[in-house]
C-alpha positions as CSV (number, residue, x, y, z in Angstrom):
1,X,98.1,53.5,110.4
2,X,94.8,53.5,112.2
3,X,92.1,51.1,111.3
4,X,88.7,52.0,109.8
5,X,86.6,53.7,112.5
6,X,83.5,52.1,111.1
7,X,84.9,48.7,112.3
8,X,85.2,50.0,115.8
9,X,83.1,49.2,118.8
10,X,81.6,52.7,119.1
11,X,80.4,52.7,115.5
12,X,78.9,49.2,115.9
13,X,77.1,50.3,119.0
14,X,75.6,53.3,117.2
15,X,74.5,51.1,114.4
16,X,72.9,48.6,116.7
17,X,71.1,51.4,118.6
18,X,69.7,52.8,115.4
19,X,68.8,49.4,114.0
20,X,66.9,48.5,117.2
21,X,64.6,51.5,116.7
22,X,63.3,49.9,113.4
23,X,62.6,53.3,111.9
24,X,61.5,53.9,108.3
25,X,64.0,55.3,105.8
26,X,64.5,59.0,106.5
27,X,65.0,59.7,102.8
28,X,62.0,58.1,101.2
29,X,59.8,57.4,104.2
30,X,59.2,53.7,103.3
31,X,59.7,50.8,105.7
32,X,63.2,49.2,105.8
33,X,63.7,45.5,105.5
34,X,65.7,45.0,108.7
35,X,65.6,41.2,108.2
36,X,67.2,41.5,104.7
37,X,70.9,40.7,104.0
38,X,73.3,43.6,104.1
39,X,73.7,43.8,100.4
40,X,70.0,43.9,99.5
41,X,69.0,47.4,98.2
42,X,66.2,47.7,100.7
43,X,68.2,46.7,103.7
44,X,69.2,48.9,106.6
45,X,72.2,51.2,106.5
46,X,73.2,54.0,108.8
47,X,73.2,57.3,106.9
48,X,74.6,60.6,108.2
49,X,72.3,63.6,107.9
50,X,75.4,65.8,107.5
51,X,77.7,63.8,105.3
52,X,81.1,63.0,106.8
53,X,82.8,64.6,103.9
54,X,80.9,67.8,104.7
55,X,82.0,67.8,108.4
56,X,79.4,65.5,109.9
57,X,80.3,63.4,112.9
58,X,80.7,59.7,112.5
59,X,79.5,58.8,116.0
60,X,77.0,61.5,116.9
61,X,73.5,60.1,117.4
62,X,71.9,63.3,116.3
63,X,73.6,62.9,112.9
64,X,72.7,59.2,112.5
65,X,69.7,58.2,110.3
66,X,68.2,54.9,109.2
67,X,68.1,54.5,105.4
68,X,67.7,51.9,102.7
69,X,71.0,50.9,101.2
70,X,69.7,52.1,97.8
71,X,68.5,55.5,99.1
72,X,71.8,56.1,101.0
73,X,73.8,55.3,97.9
74,X,71.7,57.5,95.6
75,X,72.0,60.4,98.0
76,X,75.8,60.2,98.1
77,X,77.3,63.0,100.1
78,X,74.7,65.6,99.1
79,X,73.2,67.4,102.0
80,X,69.8,67.2,100.3
81,X,66.6,67.3,102.4
82,X,64.7,64.0,102.4
83,X,61.5,65.5,100.9
84,X,63.6,66.4,97.8
85,X,64.6,62.8,97.2
86,X,61.3,61.1,97.7
87,X,60.2,61.4,94.1
88,X,63.4,59.9,92.8
89,X,63.5,57.1,95.3
90,X,60.0,55.9,94.5
91,X,61.0,54.9,91.0
92,X,62.0,51.4,92.2
């Protein structure tokens, strides 16, 4: 049985590359708390523009986006455009 590909070196390298850019959340447009702990709702997570469950690539840089943990979780695997989620994400 293969291990989780998100624990592998290529995924960690992609996450580090995206984190180093310190971009705002692609879903809501607000700044991300890059210094926050991983479980904080406003901390950085790597989101995939095309969800993996919909055929998106895990390791493709063109599919990787910076997002708040909360925004990423709220979006789920819906291929919703960011502008459609801004109103909902601003409720916090």
